[in-house]
C-alpha positions in Angstrom: 173.3 74.2 168.3 175.0 75.2 165.0 174.8 78.8 164.8 176.1 80.0 161.3 173.8 77.3 158.7 171.0 76.8 157.0 169.3 73.9 159.2 170.6 76.1 162.5 169.9 79.4 164.1 171.1 81.7 161.7 168.9 79.4 159.3 165.7 80.0 161.4 166.0 83.1 161.6 166.1 83.4 157.7 162.7 82.5 158.1 161.4 84.8 160.5 162.7 87.7 158.5 160.9 86.0 155.9 157.6 85.6 157.6 158.1 89.2 158.7 158.9 90.5 155.3 155.6 88.7 153.7 153.9 90.1 156.6 155.7 93.5 156.2 153.9 93.6 152.8 150.5 92.4 154.1 150.2 95.4 156.5 152.2 97.4 154.3 149.0 97.1 151.9 145.9 97.2 154.0 147.6 100.1 155.9 144.7 102.6 154.4 142.0 100.5 155.5 143.7 99.5 159.1 144.5 103.6 159.7 141.4 104.5 159.2 140.3 101.7 161.6 142.4 102.7 164.1 141.4 106.0 163.9 137.9 105.7 163.8 138.8 104.0 167.4 141.0 106.7 169.1 139.4 109.4 167.4 138.3 111.2 170.3 142.2 111.2 171.8 144.2 111.8 169.0 145.3 114.5 166.9 147.6 113.2 163.8 146.1 113.9 160.4 145.1 110.7 158.8 147.3 112.2 155.2 149.9 112.6 156.8 149.9 109.6 158.9 149.1 107.9 156.2 152.3 109.2 154.2 155.1 108.6 156.8 153.8 104.9 157.7 153.5 104.1 154.0 157.5 106.5 153.4 158.6 104.7 156.4 157.2 100.8 155.8 158.7 100.9 152.7 162.3 101.6 153.7 161.5 99.7 156.6 160.8 96.5 154.5 164.1 97.2 152.7 166.2 97.2 155.8 164.4 93.4 156.4 165.3 92.8 153.2 168.6 93.5 153.4 169.1 91.8 156.1 167.1 88.9 154.7 170.6 88.6 151.8 173.0 89.4 154.8 171.7 86.0 156.4 171.5 84.1 153.2 175.4 84.4 152.5 176.2 84.1 155.9 174.3 80.8 156.0 176.3 79.8 153.0 179.9 80.7 154.5 180.3 83.4 152.5 180.2 86.4 155.2 182.9 88.6 153.1 182.1 89.8 150.1 181.3 93.1 148.6 178.0 92.0 148.6 177.1 92.1 152.4 179.2 95.5 152.5 176.7 97.1 149.9 173.9 95.7 152.0 175.2 97.1 154.9 175.5 100.3 153.7 171.9 100.2 151.9 170.5 99.1 155.5 172.4 102.0 156.9 170.6 104.6 154.1 167.7 103.3 154.5 167.7 104.2 158.8 168.9 107.1 158.1 166.1 108.3 155.6 163.8 106.7 158.7 165.4 109.5 160.8 164.7 112.1 158.5 161.2 111.0 158.5 161.0 110.7 162.4 162.4 114.3 163.1 159.6 115.5 160.8 157.2 113.3 162.8 158.8 114.9 165.9 158.1 118.5 164.7 154.4 117.9 164.3 153.5 115.6 166.5 155.6 114.6 169.0 155.4 111.5 171.4 157.4 109.8 173.4 158.2 107.0 171.8 158.9 108.6 168.5 161.8 109.9 170.5 162.6 106.8 171.1 162.1 105.2 167.5 164.3 108.3 166.5 167.1 107.3 168.1 167.2 103.5 167.8 167.3 104.4 163.7 170.5 106.9 164.6 172.2 104.0 166.3 171.5 101.1 163.7 172.2 103.6 160.7 175.6 104.9 162.4 176.2 100.9 163.4 175.4 99.5 160.0 178.4 102.4 158.2 180.3 101.2 161.0 179.8 97.3 160.7 179.4 98.1 156.6 183.2 99.2 157.0 184.5 96.6 159.2 183.0 94.1 156.2 185.1 96.4 153.6 188.2 95.6 155.6 188.1 91.9 156.1 186.8 91.6 152.1 190.3 93.2 151.1 192.1 90.9 153.8 190.8 87.9 152.0 190.9 89.4 148.7 194.7 89.3 149.5 194.5 86.0 151.6 192.7 84.3 148.1 195.6 85.5 146.0 198.0 84.1 148.0 197.4 80.7 148.2 
């Protein structure tokens, strides 16, 4: 099976990310209506405030879409067989910033409306943000080595 190619596994992942991105935009646009409907179902079982949740979900949704879009850009460059470029380093740094901003939002949610799932999601985004910072530095080092190698040929 081909892994790195538009017709390989990474191409399939790119198409899946495209669907997730479009679906995420649809969810974000329908958020006010969907949240009212959902909270109507759980009105007696939840103490969470509609306005707080709407703002929280909108902010984290936009940041989540930014992460998905940057991953789409990474996969696009990888499919072109050109992974070690400065654009990918910038994408990884933007992923890290978005993830850490999501963490900040979840910490605020923990303060007001804590749940076990909220804590787990916060930990996942902390790990993802830190990993993206480290991976961006690894890619930066690879870009430097690649540029030096290109100059010697």
